[in-house]
C-alpha positions in Angstrom: 17.7 6.9 -26.6 21.1 9.2 -26.8 22.4 9.8 -23.5 21.8 13.3 -23.4 18.1 12.9 -24.0 18.0 10.5 -20.9 19.4 12.9 -18.5 17.0 15.4 -19.6 14.2 13.4 -18.9 15.9 12.7 -15.5 15.8 16.3 -14.5 12.5 16.4 -15.9 11.2 13.4 -13.9 12.8 14.6 -10.6 12.9 18.3 -10.5 9.4 19.4 -10.2 9.0 17.1 -6.8 12.2 18.3 -5.4 11.2 21.7 -6.0 7.9 21.2 -4.6 9.8 19.7 -1.6 11.6 22.7 -1.1 8.8 24.9 -1.3 7.2 22.8 1.7 10.3 22.7 3.8 10.5 26.7 3.5 6.8 27.2 4.0 7.5 24.8 7.2 10.2 27.1 8.3 8.3 30.1 7.9 5.2 28.9 9.6 7.5 28.0 12.7 9.3 30.8 13.2 7.4 33.4 11.6 3.7 32.8 12.9 4.6 30.6 15.7 5.7 32.3 19.0 8.7 30.3 20.8 6.4 29.0 23.8 4.0 27.5 20.7 6.7 26.3 18.5 6.0 22.7 19.8 3.0 22.6 17.6 5.1 22.6 14.3 8.7 22.2 15.4 11.2 23.0 12.7 12.4 20.3 10.3 16.1 20.4 11.3 14.4 19.7 15.1 12.4 16.7 14.0 15.3 15.3 12.1 17.8 16.4 15.2 15.8 14.7 17.9 13.7 12.0 16.2 16.3 10.4 13.8 19.3 11.4 14.6 19.2 10.6 18.6 20.2 6.8 18.7 17.4 6.1 21.6 14.9 7.9 19.7 15.9 6.1 16.4 15.9 2.7 17.6 12.6 3.0 19.2 11.1 3.9 15.7 12.8 1.8 13.5 11.8 -0.9 16.0 8.2 0.4 15.3 8.5 0.9 11.9 9.6 -2.7 11.4 6.9 -4.5 13.2 4.2 -2.4 11.1 6.2 -3.0 7.7 5.9 -6.9 8.5 2.2 -6.5 9.4 1.6 -4.5 6.5 3.4 -6.8 4.0 2.0 -9.8 5.5 -1.4 -8.6 5.4 -0.9 -7.4 1.6 0.8 -11.0 0.6 -2.6 -12.4 2.2 -4.9 -10.1 0.6 -3.5 -11.3 -2.8 -3.8 -14.7 -2.6 -6.9 -14.6 -1.3 -8.2 -11.6 -3.5 -6.7 -12.9 -7.0 -8.0 -16.5 -5.7 -11.5 -15.1 -5.4 -11.5 -13.3 -8.8 -10.3 -16.4 -10.8 -13.3 -18.4 -8.9 -15.4 -15.4 -9.8 -14.2 -15.2 -13.5 -15.1 -18.7 -14.1 -18.2 -18.9 -12.3 -20.8 -16.1 -13.3 -23.1 -17.8 -10.4 -20.2 -17.6 -7.7 -19.5 -13.9 -8.8 -23.2 -13.1 -7.9 -22.9 -14.7 -4.7 -20.2 -13.5 -3.6 -19.7 -10.0 -4.8 -22.4 -8.5 -2.7 -20.4 -9.4 0.2 -17.5 -8.0 -0.9 -18.9 -5.0 -1.3 -20.3 -5.0 2.1 -16.7 -5.8 2.9 -15.6 -2.6 1.8 -18.2 -0.4 3.3 -17.9 -1.9 6.6 -15.6 0.5 8.9 -12.8 -2.6 9.4 -11.6 -0.4 12.1 -14.4 -0.1 14.0 -14.5 -3.6 14.0 -11.0 -4.2 15.4 -12.4 -4.3 19.0 -14.6 -7.1 18.2 -11.5 -8.9 16.4 -9.4 -8.3 19.5 -12.0 -10.2 21.8 -11.9 -12.9 19.4 -8.3 -13.3 18.1 -6.6 -11.7 20.8 -4.5 -8.4 20.6 -1.8 -9.9 19.0 0.5 -10.1 15.8 -2.4 -12.5 13.8 -5.1 -10.1 14.3 -2.9 -7.0 13.0 -2.3 -9.2 10.1 -6.0 -9.8 9.5 -7.0 -6.0 9.8 -4.7 -5.3 6.9 -5.9 -8.1 4.8 -9.4 -7.2 5.4 -8.6 -3.6 4.4 -6.5 -4.7 1.2 -8.6 -7.3 0.1 -11.3 -5.3 -1.9 -9.2 -3.4 -4.7 -7.3 -6.8 -5.2 -10.6 -8.9 -6.2 -12.4 -5.9 -8.1 -9.0 -5.2 -10.3 -8.3 -9.0 -11.0 -11.6 -9.7 -11.9 -11.8 -6.6 -14.3 -8.5 -7.6 -16.0 -9.9 -11.3 -16.4 -13.2 -10.1 -17.6 -11.3 -7.4 -20.3 -10.2 -10.0 -22.6 -11.0 -9.4 -26.4 -13.6 -11.5 -27.6 -11.5 -12.3 -31.2 -8.8 -13.9 -28.8 -11.5 -15.9 -26.7 -12.8 -17.3 -30.3 -9.3 -18.3 -31.5 -8.9 -20.3 -28.0 -12.4 -21.7 -28.8 -11.0 -22.7 -32.2 -8.0 -24.5 -30.6 -10.3 -26.6 -29.0 -8.6 -24.9 -25.4 -10.1 -25.9 -22.1 -10.4 -23.6 -19.1 -7.3 -23.9 -17.6 -5.4 -23.2 -20.7 -7.6 -19.9 -21.5 -7.1 -18.8 -18.0 -2.8 -19.5 -17.7 -2.7 -18.3 -21.3 -5.0 -15.8 -21.9 -6.8 -14.2 -19.2 -4.1 -14.0 -16.4 -1.5 -12.3 -18.9 -4.1 -10.0 -20.3 -5.2 -9.0 -16.6 -1.6 -8.4 -15.3 -1.7 -4.5 -15.1 -5.3 -4.6 -13.6 -3.6 -7.0 -10.8 -0.7 -4.7 -10.3 -3.2 -1.7 -10.1 -5.0 -3.5 -7.5 -1.8 -4.2 -5.7 -0.5 -0.3 -5.8 -4.2 0.6 -4.2 -3.6 -2.2 -1.5 -0.3 -1.7 -0.7 -1.2 1.9 0.5 -4.2 0.4 2.3 -2.3 -2.1 4.2 0.1 0.5 5.3 -2.8 2.7 6.7 -4.3 -0.3 8.3 -1.1 -1.5 10.1 -0.4 2.2 11.4 -3.6 2.9 12.2 -4.7 -0.5 13.8 -1.8 -0.1 16.1 -3.7 2.7 18.3 -5.9 -0.7 19.3 -3.3 -3.1 19.9 -1.5 -2.2 22.8 -0.2 -5.7 23.6 3.5 -6.8 22.7 5.9 -4.6 20.9 4.7 -1.3 19.9 4.2 -0.4 16.3 4.9 3.0 14.7 1.2 3.6 15.3 1.3 3.0 18.8 4.2 5.3 18.9 2.5 7.8 17.2 -0.1 7.9 19.8 2.2 7.6 23.0 4.3 10.7 21.5 0.9 12.4 21.1 0.0 12.1 24.5 3.5 13.1 25.9 3.4 16.3 23.5 6.9 15.0 22.0 6.1 16.9 18.7 9.7 16.3 17.3 9.3 12.6 17.7 5.6 12.9 16.4 6.4 14.5 13.2 9.2 11.8 12.6 7.4 9.1 13.3 4.4 10.3 10.6 7.5 10.7 8.4 8.3 7.4 8.8 5.1 5.6 8.2 4.7 7.9 5.0 8.0 6.9 3.8 7.2 3.1 4.3 3.6 3.3 2.5 5.6 5.4 -0.5 7.9 2.7 -0.4 5.8 -0.1 -0.9 3.7 1.8 -3.3 6.8 2.6 -5.7 8.2 -1.1 -5.2 5.0 -2.2 -6.5 5.1 0.3 -9.4 8.5 -1.3 -10.3 7.4 -4.6 -10.2 4.3 -3.9 -12.2 6.5 -2.2 -14.7 8.9 -4.9 -15.0 6.3 -7.9 -15.2 4.0 -5.9 -17.9 6.7 -4.9 -20.3 8.1 -8.7 -20.2 4.7 -9.3 -21.0 4.0 -6.8 -23.8 7.7 -7.4 -25.6 6.7 -11.7 -25.2 3.2 -10.8 -27.0 4.8 -8.6 -29.7 7.4 -11.2 -30.6 5.0 -13.7 -30.7 2.8 -11.8 -33.0 
């Protein structure tokens, strides 16, 4: 692609979101200074106050970043555990239909149970420490990974299966060389969905975990009770950026892995 066309494509990709962001900031200022009286502006402090008090103040910034780091660790570990367990479950269910019939109803039940409502029980059973936080995130993130991976494993073209049958390939070779590569886009779709869910689980789960170092969700609840609106908005913004960063990270990884697989498949063909 010519360099000029590349710049045009970049502008088209980033200009609309930047315009929307500028409009949101302008609307935010308008609501703060036009619709709210000075004694009610704590309900929606202006963006510059949020940045100045919540992020530029060293004490507040240190507290927020420490909470964000803890919640980020919980979310990533929970997502990693969900990925390992979910992909293993999907592979086992794809290899044995009786296992899918046995486990799939309980996976659906797991998805329909309000996990956050179960957090107090998990706390009674396992304590309210770091392990239980990771467990909550894992359970929230598990279902999309299992279903998307299973769909990908089952979506291989029958003609390709017939080719492996003619080559007398066993199940391990068929799984490793055919089903898993074909399922990669679906696996990463499940990971991207679960990435956002794991961050939500880490942040919302913090409302129940009062022991140990506070996560970003604990700080949000603390700022709410103290009516510290600037710190509250800064904490909400940072938690949103955490979810966005994890989602975009898996999106970039998916593009790299799936493009490599597509190129390898095309060269082989």
